[in-house]
N, CA, C and O atoms as CSV, one atom per row, in Angstrom:
chain,resi,resn,atom,element,x,y,z
A,1,MET,N,N,-6.789,-199.074,-53.176
A,1,MET,CA,C,-7.667,-197.941,-53.435
A,1,MET,C,C,-8.789,-198.336,-54.392
A,1,MET,O,O,-9.936,-197.930,-54.205
A,2,GLN,N,N,-8.467,-199.122,-55.410
A,2,GLN,CA,C,-9.501,-199.562,-56.359
A,2,GLN,C,C,-10.593,-200.368,-55.636
A,2,GLN,O,O,-11.779,-200.221,-55.928
A,3,ARG,N,N,-10.175,-201.221,-54.690
A,3,ARG,CA,C,-11.144,-202.020,-53.941
A,3,ARG,C,C,-12.079,-201.102,-53.154
A,3,ARG,O,O,-13.286,-201.338,-53.110
A,4,LEU,N,N,-11.531,-200.060,-52.535
A,4,LEU,CA,C,-12.350,-199.122,-51.776
A,4,LEU,C,C,-13.335,-198.393,-52.674
A,4,LEU,O,O,-14.487,-198.192,-52.291
A,5,ILE,N,N,-12.909,-198.004,-53.838
A,5,ILE,CA,C,-13.806,-197.315,-54.772
A,5,ILE,C,C,-14.932,-198.252,-55.202
A,5,ILE,O,O,-16.083,-197.827,-55.305
A,6,ARG,N,N,-14.608,-199.551,-55.461
A,6,ARG,CA,C,-15.638,-200.515,-55.855
A,6,ARG,C,C,-16.646,-200.723,-54.720
A,6,ARG,O,O,-17.848,-200.807,-54.973
A,7,GLU,N,N,-16.168,-200.808,-53.465
A,7,GLU,CA,C,-17.061,-201.058,-52.337
A,7,GLU,C,C,-17.894,-199.837,-51.962
A,7,GLU,O,O,-19.061,-199.979,-51.598
A,8,PHE,N,N,-17.322,-198.656,-52.043
A,8,PHE,CA,C,-17.989,-197.456,-51.538
A,8,PHE,C,C,-18.365,-196.460,-52.631
A,8,PHE,O,O,-18.860,-195.380,-52.309
A,9,GLY,N,N,-18.158,-196.766,-53.872
A,9,GLY,CA,C,-18.488,-195.847,-54.947
A,9,GLY,C,C,-17.343,-194.892,-55.211
A,9,GLY,O,O,-16.202,-195.137,-54.819
A,10,GLU,N,N,-17.660,-193.821,-55.870
A,10,GLU,CA,C,-16.637,-192.828,-56.220
A,10,GLU,C,C,-16.123,-192.139,-54.965
A,10,GLU,O,O,-16.866,-191.978,-53.997
A,11,PRO,N,N,-14.852,-191.728,-54.973
A,11,PRO,CA,C,-14.311,-190.990,-53.829
A,11,PRO,C,C,-15.077,-189.684,-53.619
A,11,PRO,O,O,-15.560,-189.078,-54.575
A,12,LEU,N,N,-15.179,-189.264,-52.376
A,12,LEU,CA,C,-15.874,-188.021,-52.046
A,12,LEU,C,C,-14.976,-186.827,-52.353
A,12,LEU,O,O,-13.750,-186.916,-52.282
A,13,ASN,N,N,-15.608,-185.718,-52.692
A,13,ASN,CA,C,-14.806,-184.511,-52.873
A,13,ASN,C,C,-14.390,-184.020,-51.492
A,13,ASN,O,O,-15.040,-184.364,-50.504
A,14,PRO,N,N,-13.342,-183.236,-51.395
A,14,PRO,CA,C,-12.808,-182.829,-50.085
A,14,PRO,C,C,-13.807,-182.132,-49.169
A,14,PRO,O,O,-13.795,-182.368,-47.961
A,15,SER,N,N,-14.669,-181.284,-49.713
A,15,SER,CA,C,-15.603,-180.578,-48.834
A,15,SER,C,C,-16.684,-181.519,-48.295
A,15,SER,O,O,-17.100,-181.378,-47.145
A,16,THR,N,N,-17.140,-182.467,-49.100
A,16,THR,CA,C,-18.119,-183.449,-48.632
A,16,THR,C,C,-17.496,-184.344,-47.571
A,16,THR,O,O,-18.126,-184.645,-46.557
A,17,LEU,N,N,-16.259,-184.768,-47.805
A,17,LEU,CA,C,-15.546,-185.588,-46.825
A,17,LEU,C,C,-15.391,-184.831,-45.505
A,17,LEU,O,O,-15.624,-185.389,-44.432
A,18,ALA,N,N,-15.000,-183.572,-45.590
A,18,ALA,CA,C,-14.828,-182.764,-44.375
A,18,ALA,C,C,-16.141,-182.622,-43.623
A,18,ALA,O,O,-16.161,-182.719,-42.396
A,19,ALA,N,N,-17.234,-182.393,-44.335
A,19,ALA,CA,C,-18.544,-182.255,-43.703
A,19,ALA,C,C,-18.949,-183.561,-43.012
A,19,ALA,O,O,-19.469,-183.543,-41.896
A,20,LEU,N,N,-18.707,-184.696,-43.684
A,20,LEU,CA,C,-19.023,-185.990,-43.079
A,20,LEU,C,C,-18.186,-186.249,-41.832
A,20,LEU,O,O,-18.689,-186.781,-40.842
A,21,MET,N,N,-16.927,-185.879,-41.880
A,21,MET,CA,C,-16.048,-186.089,-40.725
A,21,MET,C,C,-16.505,-185.247,-39.542
A,21,MET,O,O,-16.478,-185.721,-38.407
A,22,LEU,N,N,-16.923,-184.008,-39.784
A,22,LEU,CA,C,-17.421,-183.163,-38.699
A,22,LEU,C,C,-18.748,-183.682,-38.157
A,22,LEU,O,O,-18.994,-183.626,-36.952
A,23,GLN,N,N,-19.607,-184.190,-39.047
A,23,GLN,CA,C,-20.874,-184.775,-38.627
A,23,GLN,C,C,-20.607,-186.022,-37.778
A,23,GLN,O,O,-21.256,-186.233,-36.753
A,24,TRP,N,N,-19.655,-186.838,-38.208
A,24,TRP,CA,C,-19.299,-188.041,-37.452
A,24,TRP,C,C,-18.795,-187.667,-36.062
A,24,TRP,O,O,-19.165,-188.310,-35.080
A,25,GLU,N,N,-17.951,-186.630,-35.964
A,25,GLU,CA,C,-17.420,-186.206,-34.672
A,25,GLU,C,C,-18.551,-185.812,-33.726
A,25,GLU,O,O,-18.564,-186.230,-32.568
A,26,THR,N,N,-19.487,-185.023,-34.203
A,26,THR,CA,C,-20.600,-184.560,-33.376
A,26,THR,C,C,-21.441,-185.730,-32.880
A,26,THR,O,O,-21.762,-185.816,-31.695
A,27,LYS,N,N,-21.792,-186.624,-33.786
A,27,LYS,CA,C,-22.612,-187.777,-33.405
A,27,LYS,C,C,-21.847,-188.723,-32.483
A,27,LYS,O,O,-22.424,-189.274,-31.545
A,28,LYS,N,N,-20.564,-188.913,-32.741
A,28,LYS,CA,C,-19.739,-189.796,-31.916
A,28,LYS,C,C,-19.666,-189.277,-30.486
A,28,LYS,O,O,-19.775,-190.056,-29.538
A,29,ARG,N,N,-19.483,-187.976,-30.322
A,29,ARG,CA,C,-19.438,-187.395,-28.976
A,29,ARG,C,C,-20.770,-187.585,-28.248
A,29,ARG,O,O,-20.785,-187.890,-27.055
A,30,LYS,N,N,-21.885,-187.408,-28.957
A,30,LYS,CA,C,-23.202,-187.608,-28.340
A,30,LYS,C,C,-23.392,-189.075,-27.945
A,30,LYS,O,O,-23.878,-189.368,-26.853
A,31,LEU,N,N,-23.011,-189.988,-28.830
A,31,LEU,CA,C,-23.144,-191.412,-28.537
A,31,LEU,C,C,-22.220,-191.842,-27.399
A,31,LEU,O,O,-22.592,-192.677,-26.575
A,32,ASP,N,N,-21.022,-191.271,-27.356
A,32,ASP,CA,C,-20.105,-191.576,-26.246
A,32,ASP,C,C,-20.691,-191.121,-24.913
A,32,ASP,O,O,-20.522,-191.798,-23.899
A,33,ALA,N,N,-21.375,-189.981,-24.910
A,33,ALA,CA,C,-22.000,-189.476,-23.682
A,33,ALA,C,C,-23.136,-190.406,-23.247
A,33,ALA,O,O,-23.301,-190.674,-22.057
A,34,ILE,N,N,-23.915,-190.896,-24.211
A,34,ILE,CA,C,-24.986,-191.846,-23.896
A,34,ILE,C,C,-24.384,-193.146,-23.364
A,34,ILE,O,O,-24.882,-193.718,-22.394
A,35,GLU,N,N,-23.304,-193.608,-24.010
A,35,GLU,CA,C,-22.643,-194.838,-23.562
A,35,GLU,C,C,-22.114,-194.681,-22.138
A,35,GLU,O,O,-22.212,-195.610,-21.336
A,36,ASP,N,N,-21.555,-193.516,-21.819
A,36,ASP,CA,C,-21.069,-193.276,-20.457
A,36,ASP,C,C,-22.203,-193.394,-19.438
A,36,ASP,O,O,-21.998,-193.921,-18.344
A,37,GLN,N,N,-23.392,-192.910,-19.787
A,37,GLN,CA,C,-24.545,-193.027,-18.890
A,37,GLN,C,C,-24.955,-194.486,-18.719
A,37,GLN,O,O,-25.271,-194.923,-17.612
A,38,ILE,N,N,-24.947,-195.239,-19.821
A,38,ILE,CA,C,-25.285,-196.661,-19.761
A,38,ILE,C,C,-24.281,-197.395,-18.883
A,38,ILE,O,O,-24.665,-198.184,-18.019
A,39,VAL,N,N,-22.992,-197.134,-19.103
A,39,VAL,CA,C,-21.933,-197.788,-18.321
A,39,VAL,C,C,-22.115,-197.488,-16.831
A,39,VAL,O,O,-22.052,-198.399,-16.006
A,40,GLY,N,N,-22.337,-196.232,-16.486
A,40,GLY,CA,C,-22.531,-195.858,-15.082
A,40,GLY,C,C,-23.732,-196.555,-14.460
A,40,GLY,O,O,-23.667,-197.014,-13.320
A,41,ALA,N,N,-24.825,-196.635,-15.208
A,41,ALA,CA,C,-26.039,-197.283,-14.689
A,41,ALA,C,C,-25.819,-198.781,-14.496
A,41,ALA,O,O,-26.250,-199.345,-13.490
A,42,VAL,N,N,-25.149,-199.431,-15.454
A,42,VAL,CA,C,-24.929,-200.877,-15.357
A,42,VAL,C,C,-23.933,-201.193,-14.246
A,42,VAL,O,O,-24.088,-202.198,-13.553
A,43,ILE,N,N,-22.913,-200.355,-14.064
A,43,ILE,CA,C,-21.983,-200.565,-12.941
A,43,ILE,C,C,-22.737,-200.427,-11.616
A,43,ILE,O,O,-22.500,-201.199,-10.687
A,44,ALA,N,N,-23.631,-199.462,-11.525
A,44,ALA,CA,C,-24.416,-199.278,-10.296
A,44,ALA,C,C,-25.318,-200.486,-10.025
A,44,ALA,O,O,-25.508,-200.873,-8.872
A,45,ILE,N,N,-25.869,-201.076,-11.081
A,45,ILE,CA,C,-26.729,-202.260,-10.940
A,45,ILE,C,C,-25.881,-203.490,-10.610
A,45,ILE,O,O,-26.280,-204.338,-9.811
A,46,GLY,N,N,-24.706,-203.574,-11.236
A,46,GLY,CA,C,-23.801,-204.689,-10.966
A,46,GLY,C,C,-24.111,-205.961,-11.727
A,46,GLY,O,O,-23.692,-207.044,-11.316
A,47,GLN,N,N,-24.834,-205.851,-12.827
A,47,GLN,CA,C,-25.098,-207.026,-13.657
A,47,GLN,C,C,-25.350,-206.604,-15.094
A,47,GLN,O,O,-25.750,-205.470,-15.360
A,48,SER,N,N,-25.113,-207.528,-16.019
A,48,SER,CA,C,-25.292,-207.249,-17.443
A,48,SER,C,C,-26.764,-207.000,-17.754
A,48,SER,O,O,-27.654,-207.521,-17.081
A,49,LYS,N,N,-27.001,-206.197,-18.783
A,49,LYS,CA,C,-28.366,-205.895,-19.213
A,49,LYS,C,C,-28.450,-206.030,-20.725
A,49,LYS,O,O,-27.502,-205.701,-21.439
A,50,THR,N,N,-29.595,-206.520,-21.214
A,50,THR,CA,C,-29.875,-206.602,-22.644
A,50,THR,C,C,-31.223,-205.959,-22.890
A,50,THR,O,O,-32.213,-206.303,-22.245
A,51,VAL,N,N,-31.260,-205.028,-23.821
A,51,VAL,CA,C,-32.514,-204.397,-24.232
A,51,VAL,C,C,-32.495,-204.376,-25.752
A,51,VAL,O,O,-31.614,-203.775,-26.367
A,52,GLY,N,N,-33.477,-205.038,-26.349
A,52,GLY,CA,C,-33.475,-205.151,-27.803
A,52,GLY,C,C,-32.207,-205.855,-28.249
A,52,GLY,O,O,-31.901,-206.951,-27.779
A,53,ASN,N,N,-31.469,-205.229,-29.153
A,53,ASN,CA,C,-30.209,-205.796,-29.639
A,53,ASN,C,C,-28.993,-205.211,-28.940
A,53,ASN,O,O,-27.859,-205.502,-29.322
A,54,VAL,N,N,-29.217,-204.389,-27.920
A,54,VAL,CA,C,-28.097,-203.758,-27.209
A,54,VAL,C,C,-27.778,-204.570,-25.961
A,54,VAL,O,O,-28.654,-204.861,-25.147
A,55,VAL,N,N,-26.502,-204.928,-25.827
A,55,VAL,CA,C,-26.040,-205.691,-24.672
A,55,VAL,C,C,-24.995,-204.868,-23.934
A,55,VAL,O,O,-24.008,-204.436,-24.530
A,56,ALA,N,N,-25.206,-204.650,-22.653
A,56,ALA,CA,C,-24.222,-203.996,-21.789
A,56,ALA,C,C,-23.692,-205.079,-20.855
A,56,ALA,O,O,-24.346,-205.437,-19.875
A,57,SER,N,N,-22.499,-205.600,-21.163
A,57,SER,CA,C,-21.917,-206.716,-20.409
A,57,SER,C,C,-21.123,-206.191,-19.223
A,57,SER,O,O,-20.188,-205.407,-19.388
A,58,TYR,N,N,-21.501,-206.627,-18.023
A,58,TYR,CA,C,-20.858,-206.197,-16.784
A,58,TYR,C,C,-19.749,-207.161,-16.399
A,58,TYR,O,O,-19.913,-208.378,-16.487
A,59,SER,N,N,-18.616,-206.609,-15.970
A,59,SER,CA,C,-17.523,-207.410,-15.411
A,59,SER,C,C,-17.110,-206.759,-14.104
A,59,SER,O,O,-16.840,-205.559,-14.060
A,60,LYS,N,N,-17.058,-207.552,-13.033
A,60,LYS,CA,C,-16.716,-206.967,-11.739
A,60,LYS,C,C,-15.231,-206.687,-11.587
A,60,LYS,O,O,-14.805,-206.173,-10.553
A,61,GLY,N,N,-14.441,-207.013,-12.589
A,61,GLY,CA,C,-13.010,-206.724,-12.564
A,61,GLY,C,C,-12.202,-207.931,-12.096
A,61,GLY,O,O,-12.697,-208.782,-11.357
A,62,ARG,N,N,-10.969,-207.984,-12.536
A,62,ARG,CA,C,-10.082,-209.089,-12.160
A,62,ARG,C,C,-9.522,-208.875,-10.770
A,62,ARG,O,O,-9.219,-207.751,-10.369
A,63,ARG,N,N,-9.392,-209.958,-10.050
A,63,ARG,CA,C,-8.801,-209.911,-8.716
A,63,ARG,C,C,-7.494,-210.691,-8.717
A,63,ARG,O,O,-7.345,-211.678,-9.438
A,64,GLU,N,N,-6.567,-210.245,-7.914
A,64,GLU,CA,C,-5.322,-210.971,-7.693
A,64,GLU,C,C,-5.284,-211.331,-6.212
A,64,GLU,O,O,-5.457,-210.468,-5.352
A,65,TYR,N,N,-5.060,-212.593,-5.924
A,65,TYR,CA,C,-5.142,-213.087,-4.556
A,65,TYR,C,C,-3.771,-213.353,-3.944
A,65,TYR,O,O,-2.815,-213.684,-4.645
A,66,ASP,N,N,-3.695,-213.201,-2.624
A,66,ASP,CA,C,-2.541,-213.623,-1.838
A,66,ASP,C,C,-3.002,-214.806,-0.999
A,66,ASP,O,O,-3.668,-214.626,0.020
A,67,TYR,N,N,-2.651,-216.008,-1.425
A,67,TYR,CA,C,-3.026,-217.217,-0.698
A,67,TYR,C,C,-2.034,-217.532,0.426
A,67,TYR,O,O,-2.400,-218.128,1.439
A,68,GLU,N,N,-0.798,-217.129,0.237
A,68,GLU,CA,C,0.254,-217.514,1.176
A,68,GLU,C,C,0.047,-216.946,2.577
A,68,GLU,O,O,0.120,-217.690,3.555
A,69,THR,N,N,-0.206,-215.663,2.692
A,69,THR,CA,C,-0.298,-215.017,3.999
A,69,THR,C,C,-1.406,-215.605,4.874
A,69,THR,O,O,-1.129,-215.968,6.018
A,70,PRO,N,N,-2.658,-215.718,4.388
A,70,PRO,CA,C,-3.684,-216.274,5.269
A,70,PRO,C,C,-3.477,-217.761,5.564
A,70,PRO,O,O,-3.804,-218.223,6.657
A,71,ALA,N,N,-2.933,-218.518,4.594
A,71,ALA,CA,C,-2.695,-219.942,4.848
A,71,ALA,C,C,-1.618,-220.128,5.905
A,71,ALA,O,O,-1.754,-220.972,6.790
A,72,LYS,N,N,-0.537,-219.336,5.815
A,72,LYS,CA,C,0.543,-219.432,6.804
A,72,LYS,C,C,0.056,-219.071,8.208
A,72,LYS,O,O,0.576,-219.577,9.202
A,73,ALA,N,N,-0.936,-218.201,8.281
A,73,ALA,CA,C,-1.429,-217.746,9.586
A,73,ALA,C,C,-2.129,-218.855,10.364
A,73,ALA,O,O,-2.181,-218.808,11.593
A,74,VAL,N,N,-2.674,-219.859,9.656
A,74,VAL,CA,C,-3.432,-220.896,10.359
A,74,VAL,C,C,-2.909,-222.314,10.144
A,74,VAL,O,O,-3.335,-223.231,10.846
A,75,ALA,N,N,-2.000,-222.518,9.196
A,75,ALA,CA,C,-1.536,-223.866,8.863
A,75,ALA,C,C,-0.406,-224.317,9.781
A,75,ALA,O,O,0.430,-223.523,10.212
A,76,SER,N,N,-0.408,-225.622,10.068
A,76,SER,CA,C,0.713,-226.217,10.792
A,76,SER,C,C,1.823,-226.534,9.793
A,76,SER,O,O,1.594,-226.529,8.583
A,77,ASP,N,N,3.021,-226.808,10.299
A,77,ASP,CA,C,4.136,-227.177,9.416
A,77,ASP,C,C,3.816,-228.447,8.635
A,77,ASP,O,O,4.213,-228.580,7.477
A,78,ASP,N,N,3.104,-229.376,9.258
A,78,ASP,CA,C,2.736,-230.618,8.571
A,78,ASP,C,C,1.767,-230.345,7.420
A,78,ASP,O,O,1.875,-230.957,6.357
A,79,GLN,N,N,0.831,-229.436,7.631
A,79,GLN,CA,C,-0.109,-229.099,6.560
A,79,GLN,C,C,0.615,-228.397,5.421
A,79,GLN,O,O,0.332,-228.657,4.252
A,80,VAL,N,N,1.542,-227.513,5.753
A,80,VAL,CA,C,2.325,-226.828,4.717
A,80,VAL,C,C,3.120,-227.863,3.924
A,80,VAL,O,O,3.220,-227.763,2.701
A,81,ALA,N,N,3.684,-228.855,4.612
A,81,ALA,CA,C,4.491,-229.888,3.946
A,81,ALA,C,C,3.664,-230.698,2.956
A,81,ALA,O,O,4.192,-231.144,1.937
A,82,LEU,N,N,2.367,-230.899,3.236
A,82,LEU,CA,C,1.503,-231.635,2.309
A,82,LEU,C,C,1.386,-230.939,0.954
A,82,LEU,O,O,1.213,-231.596,-0.073
A,83,PHE,N,N,1.480,-229.622,0.953
A,83,PHE,CA,C,1.296,-228.849,-0.276
A,83,PHE,C,C,2.611,-228.329,-0.831
A,83,PHE,O,O,2.634,-227.648,-1.856
A,84,ALA,N,N,3.697,-228.648,-0.158
A,84,ALA,CA,C,5.004,-228.156,-0.597
A,84,ALA,C,C,5.496,-228.977,-1.782
A,84,ALA,O,O,5.500,-230.207,-1.750
A,85,ARG,N,N,5.899,-228.287,-2.800
A,85,ARG,CA,C,6.515,-228.894,-3.980
A,85,ARG,C,C,7.769,-228.078,-4.204
A,85,ARG,O,O,8.440,-227.685,-3.250
A,86,VAL,N,N,8.089,-227.822,-5.462
A,86,VAL,CA,C,9.158,-226.864,-5.734
A,86,VAL,C,C,8.708,-225.516,-5.186
A,86,VAL,O,O,9.497,-224.743,-4.643
A,87,THR,N,N,7.411,-225.259,-5.347
A,87,THR,CA,C,6.788,-224.096,-4.717
A,87,THR,C,C,5.612,-224.614,-3.888
A,87,THR,O,O,5.131,-225.722,-4.127
A,88,THR,N,N,5.164,-223.855,-2.953
A,88,THR,CA,C,4.049,-224.273,-2.108
A,88,THR,C,C,2.742,-223.891,-2.776
A,88,THR,O,O,2.600,-222.770,-3.265
A,89,ASP,N,N,1.794,-224.800,-2.801
A,89,ASP,CA,C,0.476,-224.562,-3.371
A,89,ASP,C,C,-0.398,-223.870,-2.323
A,89,ASP,O,O,-1.233,-224.500,-1.674
A,90,TRP,N,N,-0.186,-222.561,-2.173
A,90,TRP,CA,C,-0.906,-221.804,-1.152
A,90,TRP,C,C,-2.401,-221.771,-1.427
A,90,TRP,O,O,-3.205,-221.781,-0.495
A,91,LYS,N,N,-2.775,-221.731,-2.688
A,91,LYS,CA,C,-4.200,-221.729,-3.031
A,91,LYS,C,C,-4.842,-223.037,-2.565
A,91,LYS,O,O,-5.907,-223.021,-1.946
A,92,GLY,N,N,-4.198,-224.166,-2.861
A,92,GLY,CA,C,-4.728,-225.456,-2.431
A,92,GLY,C,C,-4.824,-225.556,-0.928
A,92,GLY,O,O,-5.793,-226.102,-0.399
A,93,LEU,N,N,-3.822,-225.033,-0.229
A,93,LEU,CA,C,-3.830,-225.068,1.229
A,93,LEU,C,C,-4.958,-224.200,1.789
A,93,LEU,O,O,-5.629,-224.594,2.743
A,94,CYS,N,N,-5.167,-223.020,1.199
A,94,CYS,CA,C,-6.283,-222.163,1.637
A,94,CYS,C,C,-7.619,-222.881,1.431
A,94,CYS,O,O,-8.503,-222.819,2.284
A,95,GLU,N,N,-7.757,-223.567,0.283
A,95,GLU,CA,C,-8.998,-224.286,0.020
A,95,GLU,C,C,-9.201,-225.411,1.037
A,95,GLU,O,O,-10.314,-225.608,1.526
A,96,LEU,N,N,-8.142,-226.146,1.358
A,96,LEU,CA,C,-8.221,-227.213,2.348
A,96,LEU,C,C,-8.645,-226.674,3.711
A,96,LEU,O,O,-9.468,-227.276,4.401
A,97,LEU,N,N,-8.077,-225.543,4.084
A,97,LEU,CA,C,-8.343,-224.959,5.400
A,97,LEU,C,C,-9.585,-224.075,5.426
A,97,LEU,O,O,-9.950,-223.540,6.473
A,98,ALA,N,N,-10.227,-223.923,4.282
A,98,ALA,CA,C,-11.394,-223.040,4.154
A,98,ALA,C,C,-11.058,-221.627,4.623
A,98,ALA,O,O,-11.840,-220.989,5.329
A,99,VAL,N,N,-9.875,-221.147,4.214
A,99,VAL,CA,C,-9.417,-219.801,4.568
A,99,VAL,C,C,-9.536,-218.929,3.321
A,99,VAL,O,O,-9.128,-219.339,2.234
A,100,ASN,N,N,-10.086,-217.744,3.472
A,100,ASN,CA,C,-10.211,-216.825,2.348
A,100,ASN,C,C,-8.886,-216.135,2.065
A,100,ASN,O,O,-8.241,-215.628,2.984
A,101,PRO,N,N,-8.472,-216.112,0.795
A,101,PRO,CA,C,-7.233,-215.413,0.460
A,101,PRO,C,C,-7.431,-213.903,0.560
A,101,PRO,O,O,-8.554,-213.408,0.472
A,102,ASP,N,N,-6.340,-213.187,0.742
A,102,ASP,CA,C,-6.388,-211.720,0.739
A,102,ASP,C,C,-6.402,-211.239,-0.706
A,102,ASP,O,O,-5.652,-211.745,-1.540
A,103,ILE,N,N,-7.245,-210.273,-0.998
A,103,ILE,CA,C,-7.242,-209.655,-2.324
A,103,ILE,C,C,-6.163,-208.585,-2.309
A,103,ILE,O,O,-6.242,-207.630,-1.538
A,104,VAL,N,N,-5.151,-208.743,-3.164
A,104,VAL,CA,C,-4.044,-207.794,-3.174
A,104,VAL,C,C,-4.161,-206.779,-4.306
A,104,VAL,O,O,-3.503,-205.738,-4.290
A,105,LYS,N,N,-5.001,-207.091,-5.284
A,105,LYS,CA,C,-5.206,-206.148,-6.373
A,105,LYS,C,C,-6.578,-206.404,-6.960
A,105,LYS,O,O,-6.979,-207.554,-7.143
A,106,GLN,N,N,-7.297,-205.336,-7.253
A,106,GLN,CA,C,-8.634,-205.431,-7.840
A,106,GLN,C,C,-8.740,-204.385,-8.935
A,106,GLN,O,O,-8.615,-203.190,-8.669
A,107,SER,N,N,-8.968,-204.823,-10.152
A,107,SER,CA,C,-9.184,-203.844,-11.213
A,107,SER,C,C,-10.606,-203.313,-11.087
A,107,SER,O,O,-11.475,-203.985,-10.532
A,108,PRO,N,N,-10.842,-202.126,-11.593
A,108,PRO,CA,C,-12.187,-201.553,-11.461
A,108,PRO,C,C,-13.193,-202.314,-12.311
A,108,PRO,O,O,-12.818,-202.935,-13.306
A,109,PRO,N,N,-14.475,-202.273,-11.928
A,109,PRO,CA,C,-15.489,-202.915,-12.755
A,109,PRO,C,C,-15.554,-202.245,-14.121
A,109,PRO,O,O,-15.174,-201.084,-14.275
A,110,SER,N,N,-16.036,-202.986,-15.102
A,110,SER,CA,C,-16.143,-202.418,-16.437
A,110,SER,C,C,-17.407,-202.914,-17.107
A,110,SER,O,O,-17.993,-203.918,-16.702
A,111,VAL,N,N,-17.817,-202.194,-18.138
A,111,VAL,CA,C,-18.988,-202.557,-18.923
A,111,VAL,C,C,-18.644,-202.362,-20.389
A,111,VAL,O,O,-18.033,-201.361,-20.764
A,112,THR,N,N,-19.037,-203.322,-21.215
A,112,THR,CA,C,-18.878,-203.214,-22.656
A,112,THR,C,C,-20.269,-203.153,-23.264
A,112,THR,O,O,-21.099,-204.025,-23.008
A,113,VAL,N,N,-20.528,-202.131,-24.068
A,113,VAL,CA,C,-21.831,-201.972,-24.710
A,113,VAL,C,C,-21.669,-202.326,-26.182
A,113,VAL,O,O,-20.820,-201.765,-26.876
A,114,LYS,N,N,-22.497,-203.270,-26.657
A,114,LYS,CA,C,-22.425,-203.716,-28.047
A,114,LYS,C,C,-23.821,-203.929,-28.586
A,114,LYS,O,O,-24.789,-204.061,-27.837
A,115,ILE,N,N,-23.899,-203.960,-29.901
A,115,ILE,CA,C,-25.158,-204.286,-30.573
A,115,ILE,C,C,-25.065,-205.717,-31.069
A,115,ILE,O,O,-24.133,-206.070,-31.791
A,116,LYS,N,N,-26.037,-206.546,-30.680
A,116,LYS,CA,C,-26.070,-207.925,-31.164
A,116,LYS,C,C,-26.470,-207.914,-32.634
A,116,LYS,O,O,-27.254,-207.077,-33.080
A,117,GLU,N,N,-25.921,-208.851,-33.358
A,117,GLU,CA,C,-26.329,-209.011,-34.758
A,117,GLU,C,C,-27.713,-209.625,-34.803
A,117,GLU,O,O,-27.992,-210.586,-34.086
A,118,ALA,N,N,-28.575,-209.084,-35.632
A,118,ALA,CA,C,-29.923,-209.633,-35.773
A,118,ALA,C,C,-29.837,-210.994,-36.454
A,118,ALA,O,O,-29.027,-211.205,-37.356
A,119,LYS,N,N,-30.685,-211.908,-36.006
A,119,LYS,CA,C,-30.671,-213.269,-36.580
A,119,LYS,C,C,-31.720,-213.412,-37.630
A,119,LYS,O,O,-31.859,-214.481,-38.223
């Protein structure tokens, strides 16, 4: 507590603290609404944007692949044997055969909005 008082000055009286907390809530809700608009616009564009010191970083989301099913559909037993270990390297076999894996799970795209530190 002493460290906080040294860094921020004297503690606020309860009514001033309450007023600041309500002011923070109002501004936070407005800023969250603006951020939601930025996120929606950047997702629609599909790429990161930087304006001034504000960076909206776009991520298309993580994908989980099924390499086994498409590789098995076109691979011969001899080709499967080349990649067989304790487990079969289905990803390697798909790459060898130039076969696209099936996407079995896709997380939604996301955007992170941050302010860059000024240099």
